[in-house]
C-alpha positions in Angstrom: 25.9 -0.3 13.8 23.6 2.7 15.6 20.8 4.4 13.4 19.5 7.2 14.3 16.1 5.9 14.1 16.9 3.6 16.9 18.2 6.1 19.3 14.4 7.9 18.1 12.5 5.0 19.0 14.4 4.5 22.2 13.4 7.7 23.4 10.1 8.0 22.1 9.7 5.2 24.7 11.2 6.4 28.1 7.7 7.6 29.9 6.8 11.3 29.2 4.3 11.8 32.4 6.8 12.3 35.1 5.0 15.1 37.3 7.0 19.0 36.9 6.9 19.4 40.9 9.0 17.9 43.3 6.7 16.0 45.5 6.0 17.1 49.1 8.5 14.5 50.6 11.3 15.4 48.4 13.9 17.5 50.3 14.3 19.9 47.7 12.3 23.2 47.3 12.2 25.7 44.6 14.4 28.1 44.6 12.8 31.6 43.3 15.4 34.1 43.8 14.8 37.0 41.7 17.6 36.4 38.9 18.2 36.7 34.7 16.5 33.6 33.7 17.2 33.5 30.0 16.9 30.3 30.1 13.8 30.1 31.3 14.4 26.9 33.7 13.3 26.1 37.3 15.4 25.6 40.1 15.6 23.8 43.8 17.8 23.9 46.5 18.4 21.6 49.3 20.7 23.3 52.1 21.2 20.3 55.2 21.4 22.5 58.8 24.6 20.6 58.6 25.7 23.2 55.9 28.5 26.1 57.9 28.5 29.5 56.1 31.2 28.9 53.7 30.1 25.3 52.9 30.5 23.7 49.6 27.6 23.7 46.6 27.0 21.5 44.0 24.7 21.9 40.7 23.2 18.9 39.7 21.8 18.9 36.1 19.2 15.8 35.2 19.0 14.1 32.4 16.1 13.7 29.9 13.2 13.4 31.2 13.6 13.5 34.4 12.6 16.2 36.9 15.0 17.8 40.1 12.8 15.6 42.4 12.5 12.8 40.6 16.8 12.7 39.8 17.2 13.6 43.4 15.6 10.4 44.5 17.5 8.1 42.8 21.3 9.9 43.7 20.9 9.3 46.8 22.7 13.6 46.6 20.6 15.8 49.2 20.8 12.3 51.6 24.8 13.3 50.4 24.5 16.9 51.2 23.0 17.1 54.8 25.6 13.9 55.2 28.8 16.0 54.3 27.4 19.2 54.9 27.2 21.2 51.2 24.1 22.5 49.7 22.8 21.9 46.9 20.9 23.5 44.0 19.7 20.6 41.0 18.4 23.6 38.0 15.4 22.0 36.4 14.3 21.8 32.5 10.7 22.8 31.6 9.1 21.4 28.5 8.5 24.6 27.2 12.0 24.7 26.2 12.3 20.5 25.7 9.4 18.6 25.3 11.7 16.2 26.5 12.8 18.2 29.9 17.0 17.6 27.7 18.8 20.7 28.3 19.9 22.0 25.5 23.8 21.4 26.0 23.6 21.3 21.5 22.0 24.6 21.4 24.5 27.6 20.6 21.5 29.7 21.6 21.4 27.9 25.4 25.5 26.6 25.2 27.9 30.0 25.7 28.9 32.2 28.1 26.1 35.7 28.8 23.3 32.6 27.3 20.3 31.3 27.8 19.9 28.3 29.8 23.9 28.3 30.0 23.6 32.3 31.9 20.6 31.2 33.9 22.6 28.1 36.0 25.6 30.7 36.0 23.1 33.3 37.7 21.8 31.2 40.1 24.8 29.8 41.2 25.2 33.3 42.0 22.0 33.9 43.7 22.4 30.5 45.8 26.3 32.4 46.7 24.7 35.2 47.9 21.7 33.9 49.8 23.6 30.9 51.6 27.3 32.3 51.9 28.3 29.1 49.9 32.3 28.8 49.1 33.0 30.4 46.1 36.2 28.9 45.7 34.2 25.2 46.1 31.2 25.4 43.1 31.5 22.2 41.5 28.7 20.4 38.7 27.6 17.3 38.0 25.6 15.9 35.5 23.8 12.6 33.7 23.3 12.4 30.0 22.1 15.8 28.6 22.3 16.5 32.1 26.3 15.6 31.9 26.6 17.6 28.6 25.7 20.4 29.7 27.9 20.5 32.7 30.7 20.4 30.1 29.0 23.5 29.1 29.0 25.0 32.5 33.2 24.2 32.6 34.1 24.7 29.2 31.8 27.9 29.7 32.7 29.3 32.9 35.7 27.4 34.5 35.9 30.4 36.7 33.1 30.0 38.4 33.5 26.1 38.6 36.6 24.1 40.9 35.6 20.7 39.3 32.6 18.5 37.4 31.2 14.6 36.8 30.7 14.6 33.2 28.2 11.3 33.3 27.2 10.1 30.4 27.8 13.0 28.6 29.4 14.0 26.0 32.4 16.8 24.9 31.2 20.3 24.5 30.6 22.5 21.3 30.6 19.1 19.1 27.2 19.3 18.3 25.3 22.5 16.5 21.9 21.1 16.0 19.3 17.7 17.1 20.0 15.7 14.4 23.7 16.8 15.0 23.2 16.1 18.9 22.3 12.8 18.2 24.9 11.5 15.3 27.4 12.5 19.1 25.5 10.5 21.3 26.1 8.1 18.5 29.6 8.1 18.2 30.1 10.1 14.2 30.9 13.0 13.6 33.1 14.3 16.3 35.9 16.9 14.7 40.0 15.8 15.5 40.6 15.2 18.9 43.0 17.6 18.8 40.8 20.1 17.8 38.8 19.5 20.8 40.9 21.8 23.4 40.1 25.0 21.0 37.1 24.1 21.2 36.7 25.1 25.0 40.2 27.8 25.4 37.7 29.4 22.6 34.5 29.7 25.3 35.3 32.1 28.0 38.6 34.1 27.2 39.6 31.8 30.4 43.7 31.7 31.1 43.9 30.8 35.3 43.6 27.6 36.1 41.2 24.2 35.0 38.6 22.9 36.2 39.1 18.5 37.3 36.9 16.8 35.5 35.1 13.1 36.6 34.1 10.8 34.3 32.2 8.1 34.5 30.5 5.9 31.6 28.9 2.6 30.6 30.5 0.4 28.8 27.3 -0.6 27.1 25.7 2.2 26.8 23.3 2.0 23.7 22.6 5.5 24.1 25.6 8.1 24.8 28.3 6.3 23.2 30.7 5.1 25.2 33.6 7.3 22.1 32.1 10.3 24.1 34.6 9.4 27.4 37.4 9.4 25.2 36.6 12.2 23.7 35.8 13.9 26.8 39.6 12.9 28.0 41.3 14.1 25.2 39.1 17.5 25.7 40.7 18.6 28.7 44.2 16.2 29.1 45.7 19.1 26.3 44.2 22.1 28.0 45.6 21.0 32.0 49.0 19.7 31.0 48.9 16.2 31.4 51.0 12.9 29.3 48.6 11.4 26.6 49.2 8.1 29.1 47.5 7.9 32.8 48.9 8.7 35.9 47.5 5.6 37.8 45.5 3.2 36.7 43.9 0.5 39.0 40.2 -1.0 40.0 38.2 0.9 42.0 35.2 -2.2 43.6 36.1 -4.0 40.8 35.5 -1.0 37.7 38.3 0.5 36.2 39.7 3.8 37.4 42.1 5.9 34.9 43.8 9.1 36.7 45.8 12.1 34.6 47.8 14.6 36.0 48.9 17.5 35.3 52.9 18.7 35.4 52.8 19.5 39.4 51.7 16.0 40.0 48.0 17.7 40.5 44.8 14.5 40.0 42.8 16.8 37.3 41.3 13.7 34.8 39.6 10.9 36.6 37.7 8.2 34.6 35.8 5.3 35.5 34.2 2.9 32.5 31.3 1.0 34.5 31.6 -2.5 33.1 28.5 -4.3 31.4 26.4 -0.8 33.0 23.7 0.5 29.6 
């Protein structure tokens, strides 16, 4: 069994001396458009020459201890933006908000519609849409670990804004309201009953339209965010889409297990990639 002290010790061993500003070589530039920013987040943007008016917008949320530039370099999102012609927005945490640069996905003050960090990200999206004429119907969000949990927050609190999202090694929305609870949920302990998870999303925004699609990625050897969180994410969103319990498709993609759930109309609405052996 994993203990809370193990998780804390592992996080403390992570490097803290990462730069808080993007290096000169990065494709990203600071995005300082005047806007409400109650969560006091930084923002970086990349709009490649290939991004024409009406291009999609992808919001990328780094994990703990990661800067926007560092995550972009390791993930390749700006190269994909250049290749496929979409605009890229990187909200970035500040140490004054969280000493480990984690988005505060577990804080009620930062994870509610119109509040804190969630509202800051929403305002950034609106500013990018106004400045770069991106397609309001094609806004997507993705994130890793704490950024993945924050991506789930954005999908739950602003389902009218995002067409879909990808949660990588993240957690369901609304399952923690404090740091101790966050660590407990990361280890796969103390989640609400599965049947209660969809209600957490339903009550977050009062949304009555179509729900965003969801792509879930998790390593089977993850010792920081237990893989049970991926299953909980599936259950949280499956009921919202009216998808059956059993996936409509199960296959391998480049050797990795891949499952797909479809809504009653036959549309793919949830997918899961289980990355065998990944920590």
